Structures are given as structure tokens and as C-alpha cells.
ROBA-157976 format. One line per 2 residues: number of its first residue (from 1); their letters; for each residue x, y, z of C-alpha. Coordinates in nm, 4 decimals, padded with zeros to 6 digits, always signed. Layout:
NUM) a) X Y Z  ...
***
This chain:
1) me) +03.4163 -01.7838 +00.0477  +03.2333 -01.6484 +00.3481
3) fe) +02.9772 -01.4581 +00.1419  +02.9448 -01.7076 -00.1415
5) dl) +02.5629 -01.7231 -00.1429  +02.4779 -01.3630 -00.0489
7) rr) +02.3200 -01.2905 -00.3860  +02.0200 -01.5031 -00.2919
9) vp) +01.8604 -01.2307 -00.0816  +01.8589 -00.8460 -00.0959
11) hs) +02.1780 -00.7034 +00.0517  +02.4556 -00.4516 -00.0066
13) le) +02.7890 -00.5530 +00.1378  +02.9389 -00.2375 -00.0105
15) ae) +02.7053 -00.0165 +00.1920  +02.7627 -00.2166 +00.5098
17) qs) +03.1415 -00.2020 +00.4668  +03.1312 +00.1704 +00.3885
19) ii) +02.9393 +00.2418 +00.7088  +03.1978 +00.0688 +00.9261
21) ga) +03.4818 +00.2273 +00.7300  +03.3285 +00.5742 +00.7695
23) li) +03.2990 +00.5280 +01.1463  +03.6657 +00.4299 +01.1725
25) vd) +03.7680 +00.7366 +00.9704  +03.5289 +00.9783 +01.1464
27) fn) +03.3454 +00.8613 +01.4603  +03.1180 +01.1681 +01.4391
29) cm) +02.9348 +00.9819 +01.1627  +02.7555 +00.7944 +01.4403
31) ed) +02.5442 +01.1062 +01.4961  +02.3810 +01.0394 +01.1581
33) la) +02.3441 +00.6659 +01.2185  +02.2466 +00.6057 +01.5802
35) ai) +01.8777 +00.6946 +01.5349  +01.8169 +00.5006 +01.2129
37) lr) +02.0547 +00.2031 +01.2017  +02.0605 -00.1015 +01.4288
39) pe) +02.3064 -00.3951 +01.4331  +02.0374 -00.6429 +01.3248
41) yf) +01.9837 -00.4475 +01.0005  +02.3179 -00.5732 +00.8655
43) ya) +02.2946 -00.8815 +00.6475  +02.6543 -00.9897 +00.7207
45) ek) +02.6170 -01.0963 +01.0842  +02.9782 -01.0196 +01.1732
47) yg) +02.9464 -00.6689 +01.0271  +02.6468 -00.6171 +01.2517
49) kv) +02.8504 -00.7265 +01.5524  +03.1327 -00.4873 +01.4593
51) ys) +02.8811 -00.2039 +01.4285  +02.7361 -00.3010 +01.7675
53) ei) +03.0805 -00.2758 +01.9279  +03.1390 +00.0679 +01.7713
55) qe) +02.7924 +00.1778 +01.8817  +02.8699 +00.0760 +02.2404
57) my) +03.2025 +00.2621 +02.2258  +03.0175 +00.5724 +02.1079
59) mt) +02.7613 +00.5501 +02.3906  +03.0354 +00.5199 +02.6519
61) se) +03.2357 +00.8069 +02.4951  +03.5323 +00.5875 +02.4098
63) ki) +03.7797 +00.6967 +02.1425  +03.6907 +00.5432 +01.8060
65) df) +03.9690 +00.4835 +01.5536  +04.1344 +00.1967 +01.3716
67) vt) +04.3321 +00.0703 +01.6730  +04.0523 +00.0909 +01.9328
69) vl) +03.7969 -00.0730 +01.7053  +04.0469 -00.3468 +01.6168
71) nr) +04.1049 -00.4218 +01.9851  +03.7302 -00.4367 +02.0570
73) vv) +03.6577 -00.6632 +01.7606  +03.9342 -00.9066 +01.8531
75) aa) +03.8456 -00.9004 +02.2251  +03.4832 -00.9747 +02.1398
77) gi) +03.5921 -01.2759 +01.9362  +03.4293 -01.1544 +01.6166
79) ye) +03.7458 -01.1968 +01.4054  +04.0978 -01.3222 +01.4582
81) ea) +04.3490 -01.0381 +01.4829  +04.5108 -01.0816 +01.1392
83) ea) +04.1761 -01.1091 +00.9625  +04.0293 -00.8145 +01.1554
85) kq) +04.3302 -00.5955 +01.0831  +04.3089 -00.6547 +00.7078
87) ll) +03.9290 -00.6239 +00.6948  +03.9083 -00.2993 +00.8947
89) yd) +04.1962 -00.1497 +00.6985  +04.0256 -00.2295 +00.3668
91) ma) +03.6961 -00.0811 +00.4918  +03.8544 +00.2405 +00.6172
93) ss) +04.0735 +00.2954 +00.3128  +03.8051 +00.2223 +00.0540
95) vp) +03.5111 +00.4184 +00.1973  +03.3935 +00.6518 -00.0856
97) st) +03.2948 +00.9445 +00.1389  +03.2099 +00.9848 +00.5055
99) kn) +02.9658 +01.2598 +00.4068  +02.7414 +01.0019 +00.2407
101) vg) +02.7142 +00.7716 +00.5410  +02.3459 +00.8599 +00.5825
103) ey) +02.2765 +00.7367 +00.2294  +02.4661 +00.4149 +00.2961
105) ak) +02.2478 +00.3609 +00.6017  +01.9300 +00.4086 +00.3954
107) iv) +02.0489 +00.1364 +00.1589  +02.1119 -00.1045 +00.4467
109) ve) +01.7703 -00.0326 +00.6020  +01.5985 -00.0731 +00.2646
111) ky) +01.7601 -00.4143 +00.2064  +01.6735 -00.5184 +00.5617
113) nl) +01.3070 -00.4321 +00.5087  +01.3018 -00.6286 +00.1834
115) rr) +01.4439 -00.9311 +00.3676  +01.1797 -00.8918 +00.6375
117) li) +00.9069 -00.8860 +00.3742  +01.0500 -01.2009 +00.2147
119) si) +01.0533 -01.3715 +00.5555  +00.6966 -01.2615 +00.6270
121) ce) +00.5802 -01.3906 +00.2885  +00.7497 -01.7252 +00.3516
123) di) +00.5886 -01.7442 +00.6957  +00.2467 -01.6661 +00.5495
125) te) +00.2991 -01.9277 +00.2768  +00.3802 -02.1901 +00.5419
127) kc) +00.0651 -02.0983 +00.7370  -00.1427 -02.1306 +00.4196
129) yg) +00.0000 -02.4734 +00.3365  -00.0313 -02.5836 +00.6988
131) qs) -00.4032 -02.4914 +00.7071  -00.3901 -02.4767 +01.0876
133) dd) -00.5636 -02.1359 +01.0899  -00.8613 -02.0067 +00.8927
135) aq) -00.7985 -01.7734 +00.5988  -00.9183 -01.4615 +00.7809
137) si) -00.6817 -01.5213 +01.0736  -00.3914 -01.5537 +00.8305
139) id) -00.4959 -01.2317 +00.6548  -00.5093 -01.0517 +00.9904
141) ya) -00.1662 -01.1906 +01.0785  -00.0238 -01.0794 +00.7436
143) ea) -00.1576 -00.7250 +00.7756  -00.0237 -00.6939 +01.1307
145) ki) +00.3237 -00.8044 +01.0205  +00.3245 -00.5692 +00.7219
147) yd) +00.2162 -00.2826 +00.9477  +00.5104 -00.3565 +01.1789
149) vr) +00.7445 -00.2972 +00.8851  +00.5612 +00.0217 +00.7920
151) aq) +00.5637 +00.1497 +01.1521  +00.9384 +00.0936 +01.1795
153) qs) +00.9959 +00.2995 +00.8645  +00.8085 +00.5939 +01.0209
155) nt) +01.0483 +00.6198 +01.3167  +01.2166 +00.9582 +01.3285
157) am) +01.5249 +01.0945 +01.4989  +01.5157 +01.3122 +01.8091
159) ve) +01.4617 +01.6843 +01.7612  +01.6418 +01.9552 +01.9563
161) lk) +01.4114 +02.1676 +02.1704  +01.4917 +02.4932 +01.9912
163) ta) +01.3890 +02.3319 +01.6601  +01.0621 +02.2104 +01.8121
165) li) +00.9956 +02.5574 +01.9577  +01.0456 +02.7219 +01.6189
167) es) +00.8063 +02.4719 +01.4574  +00.5526 +02.5254 +01.7362
169) fd) +00.5691 +02.9053 +01.7003  +00.5280 +02.8742 +01.3244
171) rv) +00.2239 +02.6494 +01.3656  +00.0570 +02.8829 +01.6181
173) sk) +00.1141 +03.1738 +01.3793  -00.0524 +02.9822 +01.0968
175) ia) -00.3458 +02.8865 +01.3203  -00.3931 +03.2524 +01.4160
177) qd) -00.4059 +03.3488 +01.0478  -00.6493 +03.0727 +00.9453
179) ra) -00.8203 +02.9025 +01.2398  -01.0631 +02.7051 +01.0243
181) af) -00.7840 +02.5318 +00.8327  -00.6253 +02.3989 +01.1530
183) ag) -00.9385 +02.3320 +01.3581  -01.0255 +01.9765 +01.4543
185) lq) -01.3128 +01.7971 +01.2840  -01.6318 +01.9794 +01.3862
187) tn) -01.9200 +01.7680 +01.5180  -02.1551 +02.0706 +01.5094
189) fr) -02.2397 +02.0076 +01.8737  -02.1441 +02.3531 +01.9897
191) dl) -02.0253 +02.2915 +02.3455  -01.8496 +01.9649 +02.2643
193) dr) -01.6531 +02.1337 +01.9847  -01.5693 +02.4224 +02.2164
195) vl) -01.4136 +02.1997 +02.4850  -01.2371 +01.9546 +02.2528
197) sg) -01.1632 +02.2067 +01.9758  -01.3176 +01.9483 +01.7442
199) fg) -01.1994 +01.5922 +01.6960  -00.8227 +01.6019 +01.6407
201) ks) -00.6458 +01.3992 +01.3751  -00.5107 +01.0655 +01.5038
203) dl) -00.7195 +01.1026 +01.8229  -00.8985 +00.8054 +01.9791
205) il) -01.2237 +00.9355 +02.1291  -01.4144 +00.7006 +02.3553
207) la) -01.7918 +00.7434 +02.3995  -01.9390 +00.5301 +02.6759
209) ar) -02.2739 +00.4919 +02.8507  -02.5023 +00.2354 +03.0048
211) pg) -02.7340 +00.0568 +02.7558  -03.0258 +00.2627 +02.6262
213) lg) -02.8780 +00.6075 +02.6906  -02.8226 +00.6901 +02.3236
215) kt) -02.4525 +00.6439 +02.2537  -02.5263 +00.4928 +01.9104
217) sl) -02.7687 +00.7768 +01.8352  -02.5091 +01.0397 +01.9283
219) al) -02.2450 +00.8665 +01.7164  -02.4827 +00.8587 +01.4176
221) ni) -02.5765 +01.2231 +01.4719  -02.2066 +01.3119 +01.4651
223) aq) -02.1571 +01.1003 +01.1521  -02.4454 +01.2773 +00.9820
225) nv) -02.3214 +01.6229 +01.0770  -01.9698 +01.5451 +00.9550
227) gl) -02.0991 +01.3804 +00.6386  -02.3128 +01.6838 +00.5541
229) qg) -01.9926 +01.8920 +00.5645  -01.8671 +01.6929 +00.2648
231) kt) -01.6368 +01.4779 +00.4779  -01.5904 +01.1009 +00.4447
233) va) -01.7133 +00.8911 +00.7367  -01.6774 +00.5150 +00.7878
235) if) -01.9160 +00.3498 +01.0356  -01.8503 -00.0027 +01.1611
237) sl) -02.1518 -00.1354 +01.3486  -02.1096 -00.4709 +01.5191
239) em) -02.4539 -00.4515 +01.6786  -02.6976 -00.2983 +01.4261
241) sn) -02.7551 -00.3813 +01.0595  -02.6881 -00.1383 +00.7765
243) eq) -03.0648 -00.1036 +00.7272  -03.1167 -00.0077 +01.0908
245) la) -02.8372 +00.2474 +01.0703  -02.9843 +00.3964 +00.7524
247) nr) -03.3291 +00.4197 +00.9154  -03.1819 +00.5986 +01.2171
249) ll) -03.0004 +00.8491 +00.9974  -03.3091 +00.9065 +00.7843
251) as) -03.5382 +00.9544 +01.0849  -03.2990 +01.1979 +01.2474
253) hs) -03.2579 +01.4083 +00.9334  -03.6207 +01.4042 +00.8144
255) gv) -03.7864 +01.4476 +01.1531  -04.0087 +01.1434 +01.0921
257) dn) -04.0829 +00.9195 +01.3918  -03.8453 +00.6223 +01.3772
259) kk) -04.1304 +00.3819 +01.4680  -04.3166 +00.4675 +01.1466
261) fr) -04.0349 +00.3119 +00.9454  -04.1552 -00.0266 +01.0746
263) tg) -04.5267 +00.0341 +01.0216  -04.5171 +00.2364 +00.6987
265) el) -04.7941 +00.4635 +00.8331  -04.6560 +00.7923 +00.7043
267) st) -04.8505 +01.1018 +00.6103  -04.8074 +01.2649 +00.2700
269) ne) -04.5927 +01.5356 +00.4258  -04.3768 +01.2769 +00.6003
271) wi) -04.3238 +01.0872 +00.2731  -04.2102 +01.4103 +00.1101
273) rm) -03.9718 +01.4935 +00.3947  -03.8315 +01.1418 +00.3945
275) gq) -03.7745 +01.1590 +00.0186  -03.5955 +01.4926 +00.0465
277) ss) -03.3771 +01.3674 +00.3329  -03.2970 +01.0491 +00.1448
279) et) -03.1812 +01.2538 -00.1523  -02.9654 +01.4757 +00.0682
281) la) -02.8065 +01.1906 +00.2648  -02.7397 +00.9914 -00.0515
283) kt) -02.5005 +01.2662 -00.1609  -02.2844 +01.2272 +00.1504
285) hi) -01.9755 +01.0086 +00.1694  -02.0897 +00.7941 +00.4627
287) yl) -01.9956 +00.4263 +00.4424  -02.1627 +00.1550 +00.6520
289) dd) -02.0336 -00.1891 +00.7492  -02.2271 -00.4305 +00.9722
291) tp) -01.9823 -00.7231 +00.9663  -02.0006 -00.8970 +01.3081
293) dm) -01.7010 -00.9992 +01.5214  -01.4663 -00.7774 +01.3212
295) tv) -01.0982 -00.7246 +01.3971  -00.9008 -00.4011 +01.3721
297) aq) -00.6943 -00.5548 +01.0917  -01.0121 -00.6170 +00.8901
299) mk) -01.1237 -00.2596 +00.9495  -00.7925 -00.1223 +00.8270
301) ak) -00.8092 -00.3361 +00.5133  -01.1518 -00.1909 +00.4305
303) lr) -01.0505 +00.1664 +00.5143  -00.7561 +00.1483 +00.2753
305) rl) -01.0002 +00.0935 -00.0112  -01.1813 +00.4225 +00.0523
307) pa) -01.0818 +00.7149 -00.1729  -01.0659 +00.9500 +00.1271
309) ld) -01.1249 +00.9366 +00.5020  -01.2030 +01.1950 +00.7708
311) lv) -01.3701 +01.0054 +01.0566  -01.4049 +00.6441 +01.1712
313) iv) -01.6839 +00.5334 +01.4066  -01.6879 +00.1913 +01.5749
315) dy) -01.9970 +00.0630 +01.7587  -01.8798 -00.0901 +01.9850
317) mq) -01.5435 -00.2036 +02.1232  -01.6545 -00.4969 +02.3400
319) lm) -01.8125 -00.6706 +02.0381  -01.4863 -00.6698 +01.8421
321) ss) -01.2475 -00.9601 +01.8068  -00.8770 -00.9205 +01.8807
323) gt) -00.7910 -01.1779 +01.6140  -00.5447 -01.3445 +01.8506
325) kt) -00.5630 -01.5893 +02.1378  -00.5447 -01.4099 +02.4724
327) as) -00.5682 -01.5262 +02.8319  -00.8706 -01.3121 +02.9191
329) rq) -01.1310 -01.0868 +02.7645  -00.9762 -00.7892 +02.9444
331) ea) -00.6444 -00.8568 +02.7708  -00.8259 -00.8879 +02.4378
333) vs) -01.0053 -00.5537 +02.4822  -00.6787 -00.3904 +02.5886
335) ei) -00.5149 -00.5190 +02.2700  -00.8090 -00.3907 +02.0639
337) sr) -00.7819 -00.0505 +02.2334  -00.4114 -00.0196 +02.1512
339) sm) -00.4768 -00.1289 +01.7929  -00.7526 +00.1316 +01.7567
341) km) -00.5139 +00.4055 +01.8673  -00.2535 +00.2790 +01.6209
343) ma) -00.5201 +00.2804 +01.3488  -00.6048 +00.6437 +01.4250
345) ke) -00.2362 +00.7363 +01.3958  -00.1827 +00.5326 +01.0799
347) fd) -00.4748 +00.6924 +00.8926  -00.4276 +01.0304 +01.0655
349) vp) -00.8013 +01.0654 +01.1368  -01.0071 +01.0718 +01.4570
351) vl) -01.1580 +00.7393 +01.5620  -01.4779 +00.7582 +01.7673
353) cl) -01.5182 +00.4286 +01.9479  -01.8218 +00.3373 +02.1547
355) sq) -01.7861 +00.1347 +02.4714  -02.0048 -00.0212 +02.7357
357) ls) -01.9924 +00.0639 +03.1030  -01.9948 -00.1850 +03.3869
359) ra) -02.2738 -00.1757 +03.6470  -02.0356 -00.0226 +03.9024
361) se) -02.1863 +00.3261 +03.8689  -02.5372 +00.1973 +03.9385
363) kr) -02.4210 +00.0165 +04.2526  -02.2571 +00.3282 +04.3959
365) eg) -02.4374 +00.5170 +04.6663  -02.5233 +00.8775 +04.5859
367) dk) -02.3857 +01.0149 +04.2586  -02.4388 +00.7677 +03.9733
369) rp) -02.2411 +00.9616 +03.7169  -01.9891 +00.7351 +03.5409
371) mp) -01.6132 +00.7636 +03.5717  -01.3241 +00.6102 +03.3733
373) sd) -01.2896 +00.3186 +03.6151  -01.6453 +00.2140 +03.5180
375) lr) -01.5364 +00.1268 +03.1641  -01.6193 -00.2371 +03.1040
377) es) -01.3128 -00.4614 +03.0706  -01.1195 -00.1353 +03.0887
379) gs) -00.7605 -00.2617 +03.0785  -00.5620 +00.0034 +02.8924
381) ie) -00.8631 +00.1798 +02.7363  -00.8314 +00.4820 +02.9627
383) qd) -00.4621 +00.5197 +02.8805  -00.5047 +00.4809 +02.5043
385) ad) -00.7944 +00.7256 +02.4642  -00.7223 +01.0927 +02.3939
387) ai) -01.0731 +01.1863 +02.5074  -01.3329 +00.9992 +02.7117
389) lf) -01.6991 +01.1033 +02.6903  -01.9823 +00.9733 +02.9100
391) ly) -02.3552 +01.0122 +02.8459  -02.5627 +01.0494 +03.1617
393) nd) -02.9353 +01.1096 +03.2113  -03.0109 +01.2213 +03.5666
395) ai) -03.3847 +01.1664 +03.5093  -03.3288 +00.7909 +03.5329
397) yn) -03.2371 +00.8267 +03.9003  -03.4210 +01.1489 +03.9910
399) ke) -03.7444 +01.1361 +03.7932  -03.9206 +01.4078 +03.9908
401) ta) -03.6535 +01.6763 +03.9681  -03.4554 +01.6076 +03.6508
403) np) -03.5508 +01.6847 +03.2913  -03.5435 +01.3664 +03.0763
405) nk) -03.4632 +01.5703 +02.7648  -03.1541 +01.7288 +02.9177
407) ie) -02.8594 +01.4912 +02.8774  -02.5187 +01.5390 +03.0333
409) li) -02.2145 +01.4727 +02.8176  -01.9323 +01.4332 +03.0665
411) ia) -01.5892 +01.4985 +02.9151  -01.3932 +01.2935 +03.1700
413) kn) -01.0619 +01.3006 +02.9841  -00.9241 +01.5509 +02.7363
415) rh) -00.5582 +01.5061 +02.6538  -00.5492 +01.8424 +02.4740
417) gp) -00.7441 +02.0624 +02.7141  -00.9827 +02.0887 +03.0088
419) te) -01.2446 +01.8411 +03.1285  -01.5995 +01.9657 +03.1585
421) tv) -01.9645 +01.8613 +03.1517  -02.1711 +01.9956 +02.8633
423) yl) -02.5395 +01.9452 +02.7883  -02.7296 +01.8058 +02.4919
425) aw) -03.0993 +01.8125 +02.4070  -03.2544 +01.4715 +02.3443
427) nn) -03.5515 +01.3791 +02.1252  -03.6410 +01.0172 +02.1928
429) tl) -03.8955 +00.9971 +01.9102  -03.6354 +01.0845 +01.6482
431) tk) -03.3418 +00.9246 +01.8398  -03.1736 +01.2595 +01.7919
433) fg) -02.9484 +01.4874 +01.9938  -02.9308 +01.8620 +01.9477
435) ny) -02.7542 +02.1614 +02.0955  -02.8976 +02.2350 +02.4372
437) ka) -03.0518 +02.5785 +02.4729  -03.1872 +02.6657 +02.8170
439) kk) -03.4900 +02.8897 +02.8425  -03.6032 +03.0735 +03.1523
441) en) -03.7758 +02.7589 +03.2773  -03.4568 +02.5652 +03.1961
443) ip) -03.6237 +02.3354 +02.9437  -03.4096 +02.2246 +02.6487
445) lp) -03.5273 +02.2228 +02.2915  -03.5143 +01.8509 +02.2035
447) de) -03.6092 +01.9118 +01.8415  -03.3254 +02.1523 +01.7765
449) ap) -03.0811 +01.9928 +01.5376  -02.7181 +02.0899 +01.4933
451) pa) -02.6770 +02.2996 +01.1791  -02.6179 +02.0912 +00.8663
***
């Protein structure tokens, strides 16, 4: 028998036969199948080929019925004429109901995914026995393969414009009634939130600057502000230790000079403030991870263990590992960038990723302000990011005229709105940014903190 050993793996010949039979009886059934069912999903290879022929006939607007399908199947050499005639007749005459063709397709897709998982598990088992790769590489490989299956399941059919317009109108109406419920994640940096409308779910936000301009400090300030709202924040630092991160957060919140954390020379008042800040920050849901050379797959594995998640911060992209062998570092960073965007979509949370800049801006004559092309090992970073933010301190290049405490935050890309330059106040002692407030003499208030 042709299908003698089919019980060894997940399959449903009945569902596969019913799909082909339904298409012969009513070719309009293809409207329910085209977006969700592919020929390779069939376990019986010849059934998949028959479906492929019918699919091609549908795309070219050919008439689909018993006779036309029979001719195509025979012409394609899938079956001999006598066998094809009997098989197609049996399928068409025994189909339970053409109305249920969508359910038959779900069964076929489900069995296909189970077979893929079996194949992946066998592949992983072979890699483990082969011992050609280290355990972490195999884990990364396994998670990537499993995610491919998950991503395929999330594919949706096309939507008619009028349906999308109705949904859009409904959403705008709901936003108008309750803006807070639909607002993006608020950083509490007033002007940044105004331009970006907060950090949107599934957005990849890139924060870049030359070394020493405070990109880590700004990221930690944002993490603190979000954490104090009762949100869950995950911080992956590939450059600083968990202790250093905790000290930065504590100094920023308590207003105690960061240098005193190394000397221990604190006044009584400073000890009290540090104790109060420590108690407050301990109540937040901020998680730290200082694992070096981390991959996106490792990050996702750790994020899945968190009870909730609202924001992910990565410091910084160029220190990450792609987990795969690539021809160049630029290709590796491009792969990491794409994976970060996929991670943001998978967890449906904003991902704030820090990045280094090349020295191109410093070599330019005149204006030294960074631009997207200055992103180090840029590759596809600019394309993947929903927003690109640059920190720039004009006082570095114009010491006599610029204010060192007035920092430009250049919003160079904003997929959801305008681009603009906003200003932040900087306190170097506390490694802390605040909302910029210009006085008559145009001096910012570096000690002004965003509201908790």
C-alpha cells in the first residue's frame, strides 16, 4: 500500500483528501485556503502536488472542476489517468462538507507543525550526540527553530481596506475616550514623550552616541522612571556589572554623588537619602543581567521567565553575539538588529537598544551632529529601527559658547511621527538627565529630575 507506514508520524489523510475534494466540488473554497495552506503542508506528497496544480489554476483564473483537475494532474505526471480518475472521484464524492474546508486546513497545518517539531527535535538530538557545537550554540539554534514555527503560526490573511478603515476608526474613537490607556510607554522625559507619543509596543528604539556622552545614563534614567510607574523593565548590560548599574540607579534617585559610592565618604544626610532610595527602588520590578557576549536567543529565553514585561533595554548592540558564523561583523550586527526587532514584536514591548557611533561625525567639517549613516557597523540597523535617537553635546566642540549641561537629543527617525531635536538637562555628578527648562539666561536645571 502506498500509505502503509503513515501512522508513524502525525498526519490526517482524511483532511488532506477532503480539501482536494472540496476544491473539485466548489473552487471558491480556495478563498478560504490560499492564505493559510501551502502544498508542502500536505504529508502525502502527491496530494500536495495536486493541491499545487489546483492553486496554480486558481491564480490563473482557470476553470476548476473534476475534468480540468484530472487533465492537469495527468499532464503533470502526478498520477496515471486511471488512478487519478478513481482517486479524484472518491475525494469529490466523499467530502463531508465544503463549508468546513477551513477546519480541514487547520488540521493539516497542525499536523505539519507537529512534524516540523519532530524534525527539529531529531536535528537537535543529532547535534547533541555529534558534540560539534557547544551547548549554548545548540540551545540558541533550538530556540531560533522553534520561533520559526511560532512565527509561521502568527501569519494572517489579507484584510480588505474597508475592514481596516472601520478598525482604524474604532481605535481612534477609543483613544479619544481614554488617551492614557492607549498611550505609548511614558519615559517621563516631557519633550521626548511628546514627539514619540511614548515608546510604542513592538517598537525598536535605537539610542546612539559617541563614548562618554551619557547614553547608558539616559537608558538607566528611563528604566528608573518606567520602573517607578509600576512597570516591569529588563536591562541587559554587556558592558557594566549589575553592581555598577545598581550604583548608577541609586545615585540618580538619591541625589548622592556617584563617586562617593567608591569611597564610602557619605554624610549622615546622604546615608539617610541613600537608604530611602534603596527602599523605594527595591519595590520596583527592574531586572538586571550582566552576562557578556549574549545572543538575542539567550535574551528571549530569560525574558520568557519573567512574570510580566513592559520594556527591554540592551546596552549595547555592538557587544552582542549573533550566535551564528557570519562573513563580517557588519553582517553579524545586521542579523542582531533584525533579531532585536523580531524580539520586540514577539513580546509586544518596546526595546531600547544602545549603539555606538563611528568617528565619521568627528571627522566632518563644520556640524558634528550625528546622522544615521554614522551608526557603527550600521548594516540594516537604520531600516529595522522604528526610532533613532542621538545624544549630542555641543560644548565638546564649542566650549566658549555652548552650555555643557544642555544636551541635545536628536530624534533622527520616527516611524510614527515627526523628527525633531529636543533638549535634556545633564547633571554629571549624579550621571542624571532631567527635563530641560530654560530660564531667561537660557541655563538648564541639571538637578531637575523627571517626576517619579
